[in-house]
N, C-alpha and C positions, 0 to 999 in steps of 0.2 A: 403363710401360704406356700408351697414350694412347687416347682416347676412342673412336676407331674400333675398334682391337684390344680393347677391354673390352667393346663392345656385339655384335662379333663372337663372343667367348666367353663371351657370357651367351644368345646365340641358339643357339648348340652347348649349351651344357649345358642349355638349357630342351626343346630338342628328343630330347636324351638321357634327359630328366626325363619327358617326357611318353610314351617308348617309341617314338618316330618313328625310322625309319629314313631315311638321304639317298634320293634317286631311284638308280636302278640306274645304271650308266655302262660306257663300256668295261672289260673286263678291265684291270685294272691286272697288271704283270709281279711275279712273285713276288718280295718282298723276300728276300735270302741270308739266311739263319738267323743270329740274333745271339748272340754269347756267354750273354746271359740275357734272359728275356721278362718283362718286367714283366705282371703281371695286371690286368685292367680294373677301373677304379674301381667299387665299389660304387652301389649306388642311393643309402645314407646319405652316403658323402662326397661323393657331386655335391651332395644338397640341402642339407650342410653348405656347402660351396663357394660354391652358389649363392647362400645366405644371406648369406654374408660379402662377396662382390662386390656384390651389391644393395644394401647398406648403404654401399658407397663413394659419396662424393659424386662426382655424374655431372659437373660442373663448376665452375669458381670460385663461390662463395655471391656473391648478390647485395647489395650494401652496403644496411645497414640506414638509412633515412632517419635524420639525426642529430635526436636529440629535445632541442629547446631547453628550458629552465626558462622556465616562464611569467613575465612582468614582476613586479616587486613592486608590491603596491597604489599607488597614487601617494598622496603625502602632501599636505596642504594646506601651502602656501607659508609660511614662517617670516617674519613680519613683526613680530618682537619688537622691533626695534631703531628703529621708525618713531617719528616724532614724531606729536603730536596731531594736527597739520593733515595731515602726511603719511596719517594712517590716516583722516581723514573719506572719502575716494573709496573707498578699501575698503569700508569699513562699507556705505556707500550699497550698492554692489557686492552685499557678501554677504546684505544684509537683502531682496533679490531672491529669493533661496532660501529656499521653506518649510521645508524639512528642517534649514536651519541655524537657523532661528528656533525651531525646536522644538528642536532640542539646548542652545540657549542658555535657552529658557524652564526646562528641565530643572536648568539649572545656578542660575537664579534661585529656582525653586520649592525647591529643595535649601537654598537659603540661607535664604529666608524660614522655612523649617520650623524650622531650625536656630535660628535668631533668637528665634523665638515658644517652642520648648521651654526654652532659654536662661533667657528671662524668666520663663516658668512656674517653673521650677527654683528660681531665687532670691527670687521671690516666697514660695514654699512653705517656703523656709529661713527669710526675714524672719520669716513667721508662727511658724513651730515656735520661733524663740529668743523671740517675745514671749511666747506661750502658756507656756512654761518658765519665764517670771521672769528670765531672763537679764539681767546688768546691763549697762548702756550700752556699756561697755569690751570686755566678752567678745562683746554682740553684734555690734560695731564690726568686730572682730578676724576674728570668723568669718566674718561678709560678705567682709570684704579676701581673706582666704584662699579662698572660692568663687570671687571677681572674678578672680585670678590664675590659678586653675584654667580657668576659662572664657577668658580670654585666650590660653592655651596651645592650647585646642581651638578657638579659633576661628584662629589661626595655621596649625593643621593642615589645616583646611578653605579657608582661603585659599591654601594651597599646592596643595592636590588642585585647587582651581575654575581657578588660574594655568594649571596643566598641560592641564585639560580645554579651555578657552579658547583656548591656544596650538595645540594639537592640531585646532582647529575653523579655526584661520588668522584668527581675532582679532587683529588690529594691537595692539601693544605689550605683549602678554602674554607672560609667560616667568613663571619661578619666581624672584622674588628678594623681599629684604625691602628694598632700596633705597627710601628715603622719596619721592624725586621720581620713580621708577618706579612706584611705589605710586599716587601721586597724580595720573599719567597714565593708570594703570587705572582708577582710580575715573571720572574722565570719561568714558573710552571704554565703561564698563559702564554710566555713566547713558544714555547714547545706546541702546545695547543695549533698556534698559529702556523707553526711549520707543518704540523701534519695535515691542515687544511689546505697548505700551499701544495703538499706532496699530492693529496688528492685529487686538486684543482689539475696539476700536471698531466696526471695520470687520466683524468678525465678525457 
């Protein structure tokens, strides 16, 4: 059934449902009697058929616009393999962004707080050993054990900072224990600290 046939049928059914009758026309010739006479459909049958037909789609569905997924957030470029001299112009460019300097300052403050806490813990341990009357050998052994634990904690902090600074796009930074790369990172970090000090002087 095409669209025109469907609309014509709907119009006829609505007219029958409303109780309307078609306009009188010329008398039609009496049809010869058929072998069997089908009774007229009841109002309930008409309502059911009308409901079914109106539920059918009237035409091809319009294509929905394609929903494209939003692009992933841009990440800072990876400059971890740059040399120290290659890093300098990038550092100068990054330092122009106050949000970047704020993020670096958070990392630097975290390190300073950690260093002060470790120094305080070691001093308290040394004082406790002295008050307890521990002999010099035991006292030295206890302090060496504490130092080894502090080194492990420092390495964990260093790895965390390397990841943070790399995500900020700081040149030379990546998670590494290579002595040469660590030395390069220390030089870059010294420049960043200088930027922070300059900002503090200008505040």
